[in-house]
PDB file with one MODEL, atoms N, CA, C and O in Angstrom:
MODEL        1
ATOM      1  N   MET A   1      98.899 116.307  84.794  1.00  0.00           N
ATOM      2  CA  MET A   1     100.113 115.586  85.100  1.00  0.00           C
ATOM      3  C   MET A   1      99.739 114.367  85.945  1.00  0.00           C
ATOM      4  O   MET A   1      98.972 114.492  86.899  1.00  0.00           O
ATOM      5  N   SER A   2     100.258 113.221  85.613  1.00  0.00           N
ATOM      6  CA  SER A   2      99.982 112.017  86.397  1.00  0.00           C
ATOM      7  C   SER A   2     100.732 112.075  87.727  1.00  0.00           C
ATOM      8  O   SER A   2     101.676 112.850  87.881  1.00  0.00           O
ATOM      9  N   ASN A   3     100.310 111.256  88.678  1.00  0.00           N
ATOM     10  CA  ASN A   3     100.977 111.227  89.990  1.00  0.00           C
ATOM     11  C   ASN A   3     102.459 110.916  89.863  1.00  0.00           C
ATOM     12  O   ASN A   3     103.287 111.556  90.512  1.00  0.00           O
ATOM     13  N   GLY A   4     102.803 109.928  89.024  1.00  0.00           N
ATOM     14  CA  GLY A   4     104.208 109.574  88.848  1.00  0.00           C
ATOM     15  C   GLY A   4     105.022 110.730  88.301  1.00  0.00           C
ATOM     16  O   GLY A   4     106.135 110.988  88.761  1.00  0.00           O
ATOM     17  N   ASP A   5     104.464 111.430  87.314  1.00  0.00           N
ATOM     18  CA  ASP A   5     105.147 112.593  86.741  1.00  0.00           C
ATOM     19  C   ASP A   5     105.264 113.726  87.758  1.00  0.00           C
ATOM     20  O   ASP A   5     106.282 114.415  87.813  1.00  0.00           O
ATOM     21  N   LEU A   6     104.220 113.913  88.559  1.00  0.00           N
ATOM     22  CA  LEU A   6     104.242 114.953  89.587  1.00  0.00           C
ATOM     23  C   LEU A   6     105.318 114.667  90.634  1.00  0.00           C
ATOM     24  O   LEU A   6     106.061 115.570  91.018  1.00  0.00           O
ATOM     25  N   LEU A   7     105.406 113.435  91.090  1.00  0.00           N
ATOM     26  CA  LEU A   7     106.432 113.079  92.070  1.00  0.00           C
ATOM     27  C   LEU A   7     107.835 113.285  91.511  1.00  0.00           C
ATOM     28  O   LEU A   7     108.710 113.814  92.197  1.00  0.00           O
ATOM     29  N   LYS A   8     108.048 112.868  90.266  1.00  0.00           N
ATOM     30  CA  LYS A   8     109.357 113.039  89.642  1.00  0.00           C
ATOM     31  C   LYS A   8     109.698 114.518  89.467  1.00  0.00           C
ATOM     32  O   LYS A   8     110.825 114.930  89.744  1.00  0.00           O
ATOM     33  N   ALA A   9     108.737 115.315  89.013  1.00  0.00           N
ATOM     34  CA  ALA A   9     108.966 116.753  88.819  1.00  0.00           C
ATOM     35  C   ALA A   9     109.280 117.440  90.148  1.00  0.00           C
ATOM     36  O   ALA A   9     110.154 118.304  90.207  1.00  0.00           O
ATOM     37  N   ALA A  10     108.577 117.063  91.207  1.00  0.00           N
ATOM     38  CA  ALA A  10     108.831 117.659  92.521  1.00  0.00           C
ATOM     39  C   ALA A  10     110.230 117.307  93.012  1.00  0.00           C
ATOM     40  O   ALA A  10     110.928 118.159  93.560  1.00  0.00           O
ATOM     41  N   GLU A  11     110.641 116.059  92.820  1.00  0.00           N
ATOM     42  CA  GLU A  11     111.990 115.657  93.227  1.00  0.00           C
ATOM     43  C   GLU A  11     113.043 116.338  92.356  1.00  0.00           C
ATOM     44  O   GLU A  11     114.068 116.785  92.871  1.00  0.00           O
ATOM     45  N   ASP A  12     112.810 116.424  91.055  1.00  0.00           N
ATOM     46  CA  ASP A  12     113.759 117.080  90.149  1.00  0.00           C
ATOM     47  C   ASP A  12     113.926 118.554  90.493  1.00  0.00           C
ATOM     48  O   ASP A  12     115.001 119.122  90.301  1.00  0.00           O
ATOM     49  N   ALA A  13     112.855 119.179  91.005  1.00  0.00           N
ATOM     50  CA  ALA A  13     112.904 120.593  91.385  1.00  0.00           C
ATOM     51  C   ALA A  13     113.400 120.779  92.819  1.00  0.00           C
ATOM     52  O   ALA A  13     113.408 121.893  93.342  1.00  0.00           O
ATOM     53  N   SER A  14     113.814 119.676  93.451  1.00  0.00           N
ATOM     54  CA  SER A  14     114.369 119.686  94.811  1.00  0.00           C
ATOM     55  C   SER A  14     113.365 120.103  95.883  1.00  0.00           C
ATOM     56  O   SER A  14     113.740 120.699  96.893  1.00  0.00           O
ATOM     57  N   TYR A  15     112.102 119.792  95.660  1.00  0.00           N
ATOM     58  CA  TYR A  15     111.125 120.006  96.723  1.00  0.00           C
ATOM     59  C   TYR A  15     111.385 118.979  97.822  1.00  0.00           C
ATOM     60  O   TYR A  15     111.854 117.872  97.560  1.00  0.00           O
ATOM     61  N   ASP A  16     111.074 119.367  99.045  1.00  0.00           N
ATOM     62  CA  ASP A  16     111.285 118.490 100.191  1.00  0.00           C
ATOM     63  C   ASP A  16     110.029 117.702 100.561  1.00  0.00           C
ATOM     64  O   ASP A  16     110.117 116.591 101.084  1.00  0.00           O
ATOM     65  N   LEU A  17     108.861 118.283 100.285  1.00  0.00           N
ATOM     66  CA  LEU A  17     107.613 117.722 100.794  1.00  0.00           C
ATOM     67  C   LEU A  17     106.481 117.915  99.800  1.00  0.00           C
ATOM     68  O   LEU A  17     106.345 118.974  99.187  1.00  0.00           O
ATOM     69  N   LEU A  18     105.674 116.877  99.651  1.00  0.00           N
ATOM     70  CA  LEU A  18     104.427 116.951  98.893  1.00  0.00           C
ATOM     71  C   LEU A  18     103.298 116.690  99.869  1.00  0.00           C
ATOM     72  O   LEU A  18     103.284 115.664 100.549  1.00  0.00           O
ATOM     73  N   ILE A  19     102.347 117.616  99.942  1.00  0.00           N
ATOM     74  CA  ILE A  19     101.151 117.427 100.756  1.00  0.00           C
ATOM     75  C   ILE A  19     100.004 117.155  99.796  1.00  0.00           C
ATOM     76  O   ILE A  19      99.770 117.921  98.861  1.00  0.00           O
ATOM     77  N   THR A  20      99.293 116.063 100.030  1.00  0.00           N
ATOM     78  CA  THR A  20      98.227 115.651  99.135  1.00  0.00           C
ATOM     79  C   THR A  20      97.060 115.103  99.938  1.00  0.00           C
ATOM     80  O   THR A  20      97.190 114.819 101.129  1.00  0.00           O
ATOM     81  N   THR A  21      95.929 114.959  99.281  1.00  0.00           N
ATOM     82  CA  THR A  21      94.788 114.276  99.891  1.00  0.00           C
ATOM     83  C   THR A  21      94.493 112.971  99.156  1.00  0.00           C
ATOM     84  O   THR A  21      93.470 112.333  99.404  1.00  0.00           O
ATOM     85  N   ASP A  22      95.383 112.580  98.257  1.00  0.00           N
ATOM     86  CA  ASP A  22      95.214 111.339  97.490  1.00  0.00           C
ATOM     87  C   ASP A  22      95.569 110.150  98.368  1.00  0.00           C
ATOM     88  O   ASP A  22      96.739 109.787  98.490  1.00  0.00           O
ATOM     89  N   GLN A  23      94.565 109.549  98.973  1.00  0.00           N
ATOM     90  CA  GLN A  23      94.793 108.454  99.911  1.00  0.00           C
ATOM     91  C   GLN A  23      95.166 107.144  99.224  1.00  0.00           C
ATOM     92  O   GLN A  23      95.504 106.172  99.899  1.00  0.00           O
ATOM     93  N   ASN A  24      95.112 107.103  97.913  1.00  0.00           N
ATOM     94  CA  ASN A  24      95.502 105.904  97.164  1.00  0.00           C
ATOM     95  C   ASN A  24      96.914 106.002  96.596  1.00  0.00           C
ATOM     96  O   ASN A  24      97.388 105.058  95.965  1.00  0.00           O
ATOM     97  N   LEU A  25      97.582 107.113  96.807  1.00  0.00           N
ATOM     98  CA  LEU A  25      98.904 107.341  96.221  1.00  0.00           C
ATOM     99  C   LEU A  25      99.877 106.216  96.527  1.00  0.00           C
ATOM    100  O   LEU A  25     100.605 105.767  95.642  1.00  0.00           O
ATOM    101  N   ARG A  26      99.896 105.759  97.760  1.00  0.00           N
ATOM    102  CA  ARG A  26     100.859 104.709  98.148  1.00  0.00           C
ATOM    103  C   ARG A  26     100.588 103.397  97.419  1.00  0.00           C
ATOM    104  O   ARG A  26     101.494 102.577  97.267  1.00  0.00           O
ATOM    105  N   TYR A  27      99.359 103.189  96.971  1.00  0.00           N
ATOM    106  CA  TYR A  27      99.019 101.955  96.259  1.00  0.00           C
ATOM    107  C   TYR A  27      99.188 102.099  94.748  1.00  0.00           C
ATOM    108  O   TYR A  27      99.298 101.102  94.033  1.00  0.00           O
ATOM    109  N   GLN A  28      99.208 103.342  94.265  1.00  0.00           N
ATOM    110  CA  GLN A  28      99.301 103.596  92.835  1.00  0.00           C
ATOM    111  C   GLN A  28     100.733 103.849  92.366  1.00  0.00           C
ATOM    112  O   GLN A  28     101.030 103.728  91.177  1.00  0.00           O
ATOM    113  N   GLN A  29     101.612 104.197  93.291  1.00  0.00           N
ATOM    114  CA  GLN A  29     102.985 104.559  92.945  1.00  0.00           C
ATOM    115  C   GLN A  29     103.977 103.756  93.769  1.00  0.00           C
ATOM    116  O   GLN A  29     103.711 103.400  94.917  1.00  0.00           O
ATOM    117  N   ASN A  30     105.111 103.480  93.171  1.00  0.00           N
ATOM    118  CA  ASN A  30     106.206 102.865  93.912  1.00  0.00           C
ATOM    119  C   ASN A  30     106.944 103.989  94.633  1.00  0.00           C
ATOM    120  O   ASN A  30     107.600 104.816  93.998  1.00  0.00           O
ATOM    121  N   LEU A  31     106.838 104.017  95.935  1.00  0.00           N
ATOM    122  CA  LEU A  31     107.447 105.096  96.717  1.00  0.00           C
ATOM    123  C   LEU A  31     108.820 104.722  97.259  1.00  0.00           C
ATOM    124  O   LEU A  31     109.456 105.531  97.936  1.00  0.00           O
ATOM    125  N   THR A  32     109.281 103.527  96.978  1.00  0.00           N
ATOM    126  CA  THR A  32     110.591 103.079  97.425  1.00  0.00           C
ATOM    127  C   THR A  32     111.676 103.941  96.801  1.00  0.00           C
ATOM    128  O   THR A  32     111.681 104.171  95.592  1.00  0.00           O
ATOM    129  N   GLY A  33     112.589 104.412  97.626  1.00  0.00           N
ATOM    130  CA  GLY A  33     113.724 105.189  97.130  1.00  0.00           C
ATOM    131  C   GLY A  33     113.427 106.650  96.858  1.00  0.00           C
ATOM    132  O   GLY A  33     114.294 107.365  96.355  1.00  0.00           O
ATOM    133  N   ARG A  34     112.242 107.110  97.171  1.00  0.00           N
ATOM    134  CA  ARG A  34     111.898 108.523  96.964  1.00  0.00           C
ATOM    135  C   ARG A  34     112.661 109.391  97.957  1.00  0.00           C
ATOM    136  O   ARG A  34     112.841 109.012  99.114  1.00  0.00           O
ATOM    137  N   THR A  35     113.104 110.549  97.499  1.00  0.00           N
ATOM    138  CA  THR A  35     113.742 111.513  98.389  1.00  0.00           C
ATOM    139  C   THR A  35     112.726 112.519  98.913  1.00  0.00           C
ATOM    140  O   THR A  35     112.983 113.222  99.890  1.00  0.00           O
ATOM    141  N   LEU A  36     111.610 112.580  98.279  1.00  0.00           N
ATOM    142  CA  LEU A  36     110.542 113.504  98.630  1.00  0.00           C
ATOM    143  C   LEU A  36     109.725 112.934  99.787  1.00  0.00           C
ATOM    144  O   LEU A  36     109.328 111.769  99.746  1.00  0.00           O
ATOM    145  N   ALA A  37     109.473 113.734 100.808  1.00  0.00           N
ATOM    146  CA  ALA A  37     108.572 113.341 101.886  1.00  0.00           C
ATOM    147  C   ALA A  37     107.143 113.564 101.393  1.00  0.00           C
ATOM    148  O   ALA A  37     106.866 114.539 100.694  1.00  0.00           O
ATOM    149  N   ILE A  38     106.244 112.658 101.761  1.00  0.00           N
ATOM    150  CA  ILE A  38     104.856 112.758 101.326  1.00  0.00           C
ATOM    151  C   ILE A  38     103.956 112.705 102.548  1.00  0.00           C
ATOM    152  O   ILE A  38     104.021 111.770 103.346  1.00  0.00           O
ATOM    153  N   LEU A  39     103.116 113.721 102.681  1.00  0.00           N
ATOM    154  CA  LEU A  39     102.163 113.818 103.781  1.00  0.00           C
ATOM    155  C   LEU A  39     100.758 113.785 103.192  1.00  0.00           C
ATOM    156  O   LEU A  39     100.411 114.619 102.356  1.00  0.00           O
ATOM    157  N   VAL A  40      99.952 112.824 103.629  1.00  0.00           N
ATOM    158  CA  VAL A  40      98.594 112.669 103.113  1.00  0.00           C
ATOM    159  C   VAL A  40      97.603 113.164 104.168  1.00  0.00           C
ATOM    160  O   VAL A  40      97.595 112.687 105.303  1.00  0.00           O
ATOM    161  N   LEU A  41      96.775 114.121 103.777  1.00  0.00           N
ATOM    162  CA  LEU A  41      95.703 114.602 104.631  1.00  0.00           C
ATOM    163  C   LEU A  41      94.438 113.821 104.291  1.00  0.00           C
ATOM    164  O   LEU A  41      94.239 113.453 103.134  1.00  0.00           O
ATOM    165  N   PRO A  42      93.577 113.562 105.278  1.00  0.00           N
ATOM    166  CA  PRO A  42      92.413 112.723 105.029  1.00  0.00           C
ATOM    167  C   PRO A  42      91.229 113.443 104.383  1.00  0.00           C
ATOM    168  O   PRO A  42      90.210 112.811 104.103  1.00  0.00           O
ATOM    169  N   THR A  43      91.339 114.722 104.146  1.00  0.00           N
ATOM    170  CA  THR A  43      90.216 115.484 103.610  1.00  0.00           C
ATOM    171  C   THR A  43      90.696 116.686 102.820  1.00  0.00           C
ATOM    172  O   THR A  43      91.814 117.166 103.009  1.00  0.00           O
ATOM    173  N   THR A  44      89.837 117.167 101.930  1.00  0.00           N
ATOM    174  CA  THR A  44      90.095 118.422 101.211  1.00  0.00           C
ATOM    175  C   THR A  44      89.267 119.548 101.802  1.00  0.00           C
ATOM    176  O   THR A  44      89.365 120.691 101.356  1.00  0.00           O
ATOM    177  N   ARG A  45      88.462 119.242 102.791  1.00  0.00           N
ATOM    178  CA  ARG A  45      87.543 120.241 103.365  1.00  0.00           C
ATOM    179  C   ARG A  45      88.292 121.234 104.239  1.00  0.00           C
ATOM    180  O   ARG A  45      88.830 120.876 105.287  1.00  0.00           O
ATOM    181  N   TRP A  46      88.320 122.498 103.792  1.00  0.00           N
ATOM    182  CA  TRP A  46      89.046 123.542 104.496  1.00  0.00           C
ATOM    183  C   TRP A  46      88.594 123.697 105.955  1.00  0.00           C
ATOM    184  O   TRP A  46      89.460 123.834 106.819  1.00  0.00           O
ATOM    185  N   PRO A  47      87.303 123.682 106.284  1.00  0.00           N
ATOM    186  CA  PRO A  47      86.926 123.829 107.700  1.00  0.00           C
ATOM    187  C   PRO A  47      87.567 122.766 108.595  1.00  0.00           C
ATOM    188  O   PRO A  47      87.935 123.062 109.732  1.00  0.00           O
ATOM    189  N   VAL A  48      87.703 121.545 108.103  1.00  0.00           N
ATOM    190  CA  VAL A  48      88.336 120.477 108.884  1.00  0.00           C
ATOM    191  C   VAL A  48      89.841 120.726 108.979  1.00  0.00           C
ATOM    192  O   VAL A  48      90.426 120.634 110.058  1.00  0.00           O
ATOM    193  N   ILE A  49      90.455 121.037 107.854  1.00  0.00           N
ATOM    194  CA  ILE A  49      91.903 121.298 107.845  1.00  0.00           C
ATOM    195  C   ILE A  49      92.234 122.467 108.766  1.00  0.00           C
ATOM    196  O   ILE A  49      93.197 122.404 109.530  1.00  0.00           O
ATOM    197  N   LYS A  50      91.448 123.523 108.698  1.00  0.00           N
ATOM    198  CA  LYS A  50      91.685 124.717 109.514  1.00  0.00           C
ATOM    199  C   LYS A  50      91.660 124.396 111.008  1.00  0.00           C
ATOM    200  O   LYS A  50      92.413 124.989 111.780  1.00  0.00           O
ATOM    201  N   GLN A  51      90.803 123.466 111.420  1.00  0.00           N
ATOM    202  CA  GLN A  51      90.724 123.086 112.836  1.00  0.00           C
ATOM    203  C   GLN A  51      91.959 122.322 113.302  1.00  0.00           C
ATOM    204  O   GLN A  51      92.198 122.203 114.503  1.00  0.00           O
ATOM    205  N   HIS A  52      92.745 121.803 112.357  1.00  0.00           N
ATOM    206  CA  HIS A  52      93.891 120.956 112.698  1.00  0.00           C
ATOM    207  C   HIS A  52      95.218 121.531 112.195  1.00  0.00           C
ATOM    208  O   HIS A  52      96.173 120.788 111.969  1.00  0.00           O
ATOM    209  N   VAL A  53      95.273 122.832 112.025  1.00  0.00           N
ATOM    210  CA  VAL A  53      96.483 123.473 111.490  1.00  0.00           C
ATOM    211  C   VAL A  53      97.703 123.163 112.343  1.00  0.00           C
ATOM    212  O   VAL A  53      98.776 122.900 111.801  1.00  0.00           O
ATOM    213  N   THR A  54      97.566 123.188 113.651  1.00  0.00           N
ATOM    214  CA  THR A  54      98.710 122.925 114.533  1.00  0.00           C
ATOM    215  C   THR A  54      99.229 121.506 114.338  1.00  0.00           C
ATOM    216  O   THR A  54     100.438 121.296 114.237  1.00  0.00           O
ATOM    217  N   GLU A  55      98.325 120.532 114.286  1.00  0.00           N
ATOM    218  CA  GLU A  55      98.711 119.135 114.097  1.00  0.00           C
ATOM    219  C   GLU A  55      99.379 118.930 112.728  1.00  0.00           C
ATOM    220  O   GLU A  55     100.365 118.201 112.614  1.00  0.00           O
ATOM    221  N   ILE A  56      98.839 119.571 111.708  1.00  0.00           N
ATOM    222  CA  ILE A  56      99.414 119.468 110.362  1.00  0.00           C
ATOM    223  C   ILE A  56     100.796 120.118 110.332  1.00  0.00           C
ATOM    224  O   ILE A  56     101.730 119.563 109.755  1.00  0.00           O
ATOM    225  N   ALA A  57     100.927 121.285 110.947  1.00  0.00           N
ATOM    226  CA  ALA A  57     102.219 121.979 110.988  1.00  0.00           C
ATOM    227  C   ALA A  57     103.269 121.140 111.721  1.00  0.00           C
ATOM    228  O   ALA A  57     104.429 121.112 111.313  1.00  0.00           O
ATOM    229  N   GLU A  58     102.876 120.462 112.792  1.00  0.00           N
ATOM    230  CA  GLU A  58     103.811 119.588 113.508  1.00  0.00           C
ATOM    231  C   GLU A  58     104.264 118.431 112.620  1.00  0.00           C
ATOM    232  O   GLU A  58     105.436 118.054 112.638  1.00  0.00           O
ATOM    233  N   ALA A  59     103.341 117.869 111.849  1.00  0.00           N
ATOM    234  CA  ALA A  59     103.698 116.780 110.932  1.00  0.00           C
ATOM    235  C   ALA A  59     104.644 117.287 109.855  1.00  0.00           C
ATOM    236  O   ALA A  59     105.608 116.605 109.506  1.00  0.00           O
ATOM    237  N   VAL A  60     104.382 118.471 109.325  1.00  0.00           N
ATOM    238  CA  VAL A  60     105.257 119.061 108.310  1.00  0.00           C
ATOM    239  C   VAL A  60     106.653 119.286 108.888  1.00  0.00           C
ATOM    240  O   VAL A  60     107.655 119.044 108.215  1.00  0.00           O
ATOM    241  N   GLY A  61     106.714 119.746 110.125  1.00  0.00           N
ATOM    242  CA  GLY A  61     107.993 120.033 110.753  1.00  0.00           C
ATOM    243  C   GLY A  61     108.808 118.812 111.133  1.00  0.00           C
ATOM    244  O   GLY A  61     110.023 118.904 111.308  1.00  0.00           O
ATOM    245  N   SER A  62     108.147 117.666 111.261  1.00  0.00           N
ATOM    246  CA  SER A  62     108.861 116.481 111.735  1.00  0.00           C
ATOM    247  C   SER A  62     109.078 115.400 110.673  1.00  0.00           C
ATOM    248  O   SER A  62     109.866 114.479 110.889  1.00  0.00           O
ATOM    249  N   ILE A  63     108.404 115.495 109.550  1.00  0.00           N
ATOM    250  CA  ILE A  63     108.544 114.462 108.523  1.00  0.00           C
ATOM    251  C   ILE A  63     109.939 114.515 107.911  1.00  0.00           C
ATOM    252  O   ILE A  63     110.498 115.591 107.699  1.00  0.00           O
ATOM    253  N   GLN A  64     110.484 113.349 107.633  1.00  0.00           N
ATOM    254  CA  GLN A  64     111.852 113.246 107.106  1.00  0.00           C
ATOM    255  C   GLN A  64     111.836 112.939 105.612  1.00  0.00           C
ATOM    256  O   GLN A  64     110.851 112.426 105.081  1.00  0.00           O
ATOM    257  N   ALA A  65     112.933 113.257 104.952  1.00  0.00           N
ATOM    258  CA  ALA A  65     113.078 112.987 103.518  1.00  0.00           C
ATOM    259  C   ALA A  65     112.783 111.525 103.227  1.00  0.00           C
ATOM    260  O   ALA A  65     113.285 110.637 103.917  1.00  0.00           O
ATOM    261  N   GLY A  66     111.972 111.272 102.211  1.00  0.00           N
ATOM    262  CA  GLY A  66     111.650 109.920 101.806  1.00  0.00           C
ATOM    263  C   GLY A  66     110.560 109.253 102.617  1.00  0.00           C
ATOM    264  O   GLY A  66     110.146 108.138 102.298  1.00  0.00           O
ATOM    265  N   GLN A  67     110.089 109.913 103.660  1.00  0.00           N
ATOM    266  CA  GLN A  67     109.085 109.325 104.528  1.00  0.00           C
ATOM    267  C   GLN A  67     107.677 109.540 103.958  1.00  0.00           C
ATOM    268  O   GLN A  67     107.404 110.565 103.333  1.00  0.00           O
ATOM    269  N   PHE A  68     106.802 108.580 104.175  1.00  0.00           N
ATOM    270  CA  PHE A  68     105.395 108.662 103.801  1.00  0.00           C
ATOM    271  C   PHE A  68     104.585 108.633 105.077  1.00  0.00           C
ATOM    272  O   PHE A  68     104.756 107.739 105.906  1.00  0.00           O
ATOM    273  N   ARG A  69     103.695 109.613 105.243  1.00  0.00           N
ATOM    274  CA  ARG A  69     102.874 109.655 106.449  1.00  0.00           C
ATOM    275  C   ARG A  69     101.450 110.045 106.093  1.00  0.00           C
ATOM    276  O   ARG A  69     101.223 110.980 105.326  1.00  0.00           O
ATOM    277  N   GLU A  70     100.491 109.314 106.660  1.00  0.00           N
ATOM    278  CA  GLU A  70      99.072 109.648 106.508  1.00  0.00           C
ATOM    279  C   GLU A  70      98.562 110.153 107.847  1.00  0.00           C
ATOM    280  O   GLU A  70      98.695 109.477 108.867  1.00  0.00           O
ATOM    281  N   LEU A  71      97.983 111.334 107.840  1.00  0.00           N
ATOM    282  CA  LEU A  71      97.410 111.870 109.072  1.00  0.00           C
ATOM    283  C   LEU A  71      95.968 111.406 109.230  1.00  0.00           C
ATOM    284  O   LEU A  71      95.234 111.271 108.250  1.00  0.00           O
ATOM    285  N   THR A  72      95.584 111.171 110.446  1.00  0.00           N
ATOM    286  CA  THR A  72      94.175 110.984 110.791  1.00  0.00           C
ATOM    287  C   THR A  72      93.841 112.132 111.735  1.00  0.00           C
ATOM    288  O   THR A  72      94.480 112.302 112.773  1.00  0.00           O
ATOM    289  N   LEU A  73      92.852 112.903 111.372  1.00  0.00           N
ATOM    290  CA  LEU A  73      92.499 114.080 112.156  1.00  0.00           C
ATOM    291  C   LEU A  73      91.293 113.758 113.021  1.00  0.00           C
ATOM    292  O   LEU A  73      90.219 113.426 112.519  1.00  0.00           O
ATOM    293  N   ALA A  74      91.487 113.860 114.327  1.00  0.00           N
ATOM    294  CA  ALA A  74      90.399 113.571 115.269  1.00  0.00           C
ATOM    295  C   ALA A  74      89.319 114.640 115.129  1.00  0.00           C
ATOM    296  O   ALA A  74      89.630 115.813 114.919  1.00  0.00           O
ATOM    297  N   PRO A  75      88.061 114.245 115.242  1.00  0.00           N
ATOM    298  CA  PRO A  75      86.982 115.215 115.175  1.00  0.00           C
ATOM    299  C   PRO A  75      87.105 116.250 116.294  1.00  0.00           C
ATOM    300  O   PRO A  75      87.459 115.922 117.427  1.00  0.00           O
ATOM    301  N   SER A  76      86.808 117.491 115.957  1.00  0.00           N
ATOM    302  CA  SER A  76      86.836 118.569 116.942  1.00  0.00           C
ATOM    303  C   SER A  76      85.431 118.842 117.438  1.00  0.00           C
ATOM    304  O   SER A  76      84.451 118.635 116.723  1.00  0.00           O
ATOM    305  N   ASN A  77      85.346 119.307 118.663  1.00  0.00           N
ATOM    306  CA  ASN A  77      84.032 119.651 119.235  1.00  0.00           C
ATOM    307  C   ASN A  77      83.665 121.063 118.901  1.00  0.00           C
ATOM    308  O   ASN A  77      82.598 121.534 119.294  1.00  0.00           O
TER     309      ASN A  77
ENDMDL
END
């Protein structure tokens, strides 16, 4: 499924949020007028994501309909 088709299908199914690691999505798709919130993570690496679960959960909890947000995850020690 192409990104455009995926976004449309998610909105048609009344999803509220799409979480992706596609950092080019905003340049490949017209996001104007979308009702779906889109959260972009900077990596697909589970060890990195796992270290930032709290930060990701806060972003999920605060993102609004139609909003596009890219997270930058600070390196952990």
